[in-house]
LOKE-59516 format. One record per residue: z, y, x of N, C-alpha, C in turn; residue number from 1; chain; residue in three letters. Coordinates in steps of 0.1 Angstrom, whole numbers, padded with zeros to 4 digits. Layout:
% residues N
+-------+-------+-------+-------+-------+-------+-------+-------+-------+-----+-------+------+
:   nzz :   nyy :   nxx :  cazz :  cayy :  caxx :   czz :   cyy :   cxx :  nr : kette : rest :
+-------+-------+-------+-------+-------+-------+-------+-------+-------+-----+-------+------+
:     Z :     Y :     X :     Z :     Y :     X :     Z :     Y :     X : NUM :     A :  ALA :
...
+-------+-------+-------+-------+-------+-------+-------+-------+-------+-----+-------+------+
END
This chain:
% residues 82
+-------+-------+-------+-------+-------+-------+-------+-------+-------+-----+-------+------+
:   nzz :   nyy :   nxx :  cazz :  cayy :  caxx :   czz :   cyy :   cxx :  nr : kette : rest :
+-------+-------+-------+-------+-------+-------+-------+-------+-------+-----+-------+------+
:  0329 :  0575 :  0318 :  0337 :  0583 :  0315 :  0338 :  0595 :  0327 :   1 :     A :  MET :
:  0336 :  0602 :  0324 :  0331 :  0618 :  0331 :  0346 :  0620 :  0340 :   2 :     A :  ALA :
:  0340 :  0628 :  0353 :  0350 :  0627 :  0363 :  0353 :  0642 :  0362 :   3 :     A :  LYS :
:  0368 :  0645 :  0365 :  0373 :  0657 :  0364 :  0379 :  0662 :  0376 :   4 :     A :  ILE :
:  0375 :  0672 :  0382 :  0380 :  0674 :  0396 :  0382 :  0686 :  0393 :   5 :     A :  LEU :
:  0395 :  0688 :  0408 :  0402 :  0700 :  0409 :  0399 :  0707 :  0422 :   6 :     A :  SER :
:  0394 :  0722 :  0422 :  0389 :  0726 :  0434 :  0391 :  0743 :  0437 :   7 :     A :  GLY :
:  0386 :  0748 :  0444 :  0387 :  0763 :  0445 :  0372 :  0771 :  0448 :   8 :     A :  THR :
:  0371 :  0785 :  0439 :  0359 :  0788 :  0439 :  0357 :  0796 :  0451 :   9 :     A :  VAL :
:  0345 :  0796 :  0460 :  0342 :  0798 :  0471 :  0332 :  0810 :  0471 :  10 :     A :  VAL :
:  0324 :  0806 :  0458 :  0311 :  0816 :  0458 :  0309 :  0823 :  0441 :  11 :     A :  SER :
:  0306 :  0832 :  0440 :  0303 :  0835 :  0423 :  0288 :  0843 :  0423 :  12 :     A :  SER :
:  0283 :  0844 :  0430 :  0268 :  0856 :  0432 :  0258 :  0850 :  0425 :  13 :     A :  LYS :
:  0257 :  0839 :  0422 :  0247 :  0832 :  0413 :  0250 :  0836 :  0398 :  14 :     A :  MET :
:  0240 :  0840 :  0388 :  0242 :  0839 :  0375 :  0247 :  0828 :  0370 :  15 :     A :  LYS :
:  0255 :  0828 :  0361 :  0260 :  0816 :  0357 :  0265 :  0803 :  0366 :  16 :     A :  ASP :
:  0265 :  0803 :  0376 :  0270 :  0794 :  0383 :  0279 :  0800 :  0395 :  17 :     A :  THR :
:  0287 :  0789 :  0399 :  0298 :  0792 :  0408 :  0296 :  0779 :  0418 :  18 :     A :  ILE :
:  0302 :  0783 :  0430 :  0302 :  0769 :  0439 :  0317 :  0771 :  0438 :  19 :     A :  ILE :
:  0321 :  0755 :  0440 :  0333 :  0752 :  0439 :  0339 :  0739 :  0450 :  20 :     A :  VAL :
:  0350 :  0742 :  0461 :  0351 :  0731 :  0469 :  0362 :  0729 :  0463 :  21 :     A :  VAL :
:  0360 :  0710 :  0468 :  0368 :  0701 :  0464 :  0373 :  0696 :  0473 :  22 :     A :  VAL :
:  0388 :  0694 :  0475 :  0393 :  0687 :  0487 :  0400 :  0676 :  0485 :  23 :     A :  GLU :
:  0400 :  0667 :  0496 :  0410 :  0654 :  0491 :  0410 :  0648 :  0506 :  24 :     A :  HIS :
:  0426 :  0644 :  0506 :  0432 :  0640 :  0521 :  0431 :  0622 :  0518 :  25 :     A :  TYR :
:  0424 :  0617 :  0530 :  0422 :  0603 :  0530 :  0424 :  0597 :  0546 :  26 :     A :  GLU :
:  0425 :  0587 :  0546 :  0430 :  0581 :  0560 :  0411 :  0574 :  0560 :  27 :     A :  ARG :
:  0410 :  0578 :  0577 :  0401 :  0571 :  0582 :  0403 :  0556 :  0587 :  28 :     A :  HIS :
:  0395 :  0551 :  0579 :  0391 :  0532 :  0578 :  0394 :  0528 :  0593 :  29 :     A :  LEU :
:  0387 :  0532 :  0601 :  0388 :  0527 :  0620 :  0396 :  0528 :  0622 :  30 :     A :  LYS :
:  0400 :  0544 :  0625 :  0413 :  0550 :  0632 :  0427 :  0548 :  0624 :  31 :     A :  TYR :
:  0425 :  0552 :  0612 :  0436 :  0553 :  0608 :  0446 :  0568 :  0609 :  32 :     A :  GLY :
:  0434 :  0579 :  0610 :  0440 :  0594 :  0611 :  0438 :  0599 :  0601 :  33 :     A :  LYS :
:  0445 :  0608 :  0594 :  0446 :  0615 :  0580 :  0436 :  0625 :  0583 :  34 :     A :  PHE :
:  0429 :  0627 :  0574 :  0417 :  0636 :  0576 :  0417 :  0644 :  0563 :  35 :     A :  ILE :
:  0414 :  0659 :  0559 :  0408 :  0664 :  0548 :  0390 :  0665 :  0545 :  36 :     A :  ASN :
:  0387 :  0662 :  0537 :  0373 :  0660 :  0535 :  0371 :  0672 :  0522 :  37 :     A :  LYS :
:  0358 :  0673 :  0528 :  0356 :  0689 :  0519 :  0341 :  0687 :  0508 :  38 :     A :  ARG :
:  0340 :  0688 :  0498 :  0326 :  0686 :  0491 :  0325 :  0701 :  0486 :  39 :     A :  LYS :
:  0313 :  0706 :  0484 :  0312 :  0717 :  0473 :  0301 :  0714 :  0459 :  40 :     A :  LYS :
:  0302 :  0718 :  0450 :  0299 :  0715 :  0437 :  0290 :  0728 :  0432 :  41 :     A :  PHE :
:  0281 :  0729 :  0432 :  0274 :  0738 :  0420 :  0280 :  0733 :  0407 :  42 :     A :  LYS :
:  0284 :  0747 :  0399 :  0293 :  0744 :  0386 :  0287 :  0755 :  0380 :  43 :     A :  VAL :
:  0283 :  0751 :  0364 :  0280 :  0756 :  0354 :  0290 :  0766 :  0346 :  44 :     A :  HIS :
:  0288 :  0780 :  0349 :  0301 :  0789 :  0346 :  0291 :  0802 :  0336 :  45 :     A :  ASP :
:  0292 :  0799 :  0322 :  0288 :  0807 :  0315 :  0294 :  0820 :  0314 :  46 :     A :  VAL :
:  0285 :  0831 :  0316 :  0291 :  0842 :  0316 :  0301 :  0846 :  0330 :  47 :     A :  GLY :
:  0302 :  0840 :  0339 :  0307 :  0844 :  0354 :  0319 :  0846 :  0350 :  48 :     A :  ASN :
:  0328 :  0843 :  0344 :  0342 :  0845 :  0344 :  0354 :  0838 :  0354 :  49 :     A :  THR :
:  0349 :  0830 :  0363 :  0355 :  0827 :  0374 :  0354 :  0836 :  0386 :  50 :     A :  ALA :
:  0360 :  0840 :  0394 :  0360 :  0849 :  0407 :  0363 :  0839 :  0420 :  51 :     A :  LYS :
:  0361 :  0845 :  0431 :  0367 :  0839 :  0444 :  0379 :  0837 :  0445 :  52 :     A :  VAL :
:  0383 :  0826 :  0449 :  0397 :  0822 :  0450 :  0404 :  0818 :  0439 :  53 :     A :  GLY :
:  0398 :  0814 :  0427 :  0406 :  0809 :  0417 :  0403 :  0793 :  0418 :  54 :     A :  ASP :
:  0414 :  0791 :  0410 :  0419 :  0772 :  0410 :  0414 :  0773 :  0399 :  55 :     A :  LYS :
:  0401 :  0763 :  0400 :  0393 :  0755 :  0386 :  0395 :  0740 :  0385 :  56 :     A :  VAL :
:  0393 :  0739 :  0372 :  0389 :  0725 :  0369 :  0374 :  0719 :  0365 :  57 :     A :  GLN :
:  0371 :  0709 :  0370 :  0353 :  0710 :  0365 :  0355 :  0693 :  0359 :  58 :     A :  ILE :
:  0343 :  0695 :  0353 :  0340 :  0683 :  0346 :  0328 :  0677 :  0347 :  59 :     A :  ILE :
:  0321 :  0666 :  0348 :  0308 :  0660 :  0354 :  0301 :  0662 :  0339 :  60 :     A :  GLU :
:  0290 :  0662 :  0336 :  0280 :  0666 :  0326 :  0266 :  0659 :  0329 :  61 :     A :  THR :
:  0259 :  0664 :  0322 :  0245 :  0659 :  0321 :  0240 :  0673 :  0329 :  62 :     A :  ARG :
:  0226 :  0664 :  0338 :  0221 :  0681 :  0348 :  0214 :  0688 :  0342 :  63 :     A :  PRO :
:  0219 :  0700 :  0346 :  0218 :  0711 :  0340 :  0208 :  0718 :  0345 :  64 :     A :  ILE :
:  0206 :  0713 :  0361 :  0198 :  0721 :  0370 :  0192 :  0709 :  0381 :  65 :     A :  SER :
:  0184 :  0710 :  0389 :  0181 :  0701 :  0400 :  0198 :  0700 :  0407 :  66 :     A :  LYS :
:  0206 :  0709 :  0412 :  0220 :  0706 :  0421 :  0232 :  0707 :  0410 :  67 :     A :  GLU :
:  0227 :  0711 :  0399 :  0243 :  0716 :  0389 :  0246 :  0705 :  0378 :  68 :     A :  LYS :
:  0254 :  0699 :  0378 :  0260 :  0688 :  0372 :  0270 :  0686 :  0368 :  69 :     A :  HIS :
:  0280 :  0697 :  0370 :  0295 :  0699 :  0365 :  0293 :  0712 :  0357 :  70 :     A :  PHE :
:  0302 :  0712 :  0347 :  0308 :  0724 :  0341 :  0322 :  0729 :  0346 :  71 :     A :  LYS :
:  0326 :  0740 :  0336 :  0338 :  0747 :  0339 :  0347 :  0745 :  0331 :  72 :     A :  LEU :
:  0354 :  0738 :  0331 :  0367 :  0736 :  0320 :  0377 :  0743 :  0321 :  73 :     A :  VAL :
:  0380 :  0747 :  0330 :  0397 :  0758 :  0331 :  0396 :  0763 :  0340 :  74 :     A :  TRP :
:  0401 :  0775 :  0346 :  0408 :  0781 :  0356 :  0419 :  0785 :  0354 :  75 :     A :  PHE :
:  0423 :  0793 :  0365 :  0437 :  0800 :  0369 :  0435 :  0806 :  0377 :  76 :     A :  ASN :
:  0434 :  0821 :  0375 :  0433 :  0833 :  0380 :  0441 :  0840 :  0391 :  77 :     A :  ARG :
:  0431 :  0836 :  0402 :  0444 :  0838 :  0416 :  0449 :  0855 :  0413 :  78 :     A :  ASN :
:  0460 :  0855 :  0419 :  0470 :  0872 :  0416 :  0462 :  0883 :  0426 :  79 :     A :  GLN :
:  0455 :  0878 :  0438 :  0448 :  0885 :  0445 :  0432 :  0891 :  0443 :  80 :     A :  SER :
:  0428 :  0882 :  0438 :  0410 :  0888 :  0430 :  0418 :  0897 :  0415 :  81 :     A :  SER :
:  0408 :  0905 :  0418 :  0410 :  0911 :  0405 :  0395 :  0915 :  0396 :  82 :     A :  LYS :
+-------+-------+-------+-------+-------+-------+-------+-------+-------+-----+-------+------+
END
């Protein structure tokens, strides 16, 4: 089963590639403090449709390049980005 993640586009400068940051809120195992964890993924976006600030949903796929193994499924255009 492929992973489906939600995140925000932080860069769209590359051809057919965007960088998406996925955040999740979790509890530290030893100290019990709740912290935000972030991870950046390179995502395949044919035609560069998503822009910086858009909320996106990505799905795991076969390796497309050395670091790119997710593709864009859905995005919601941010009102401030045009």
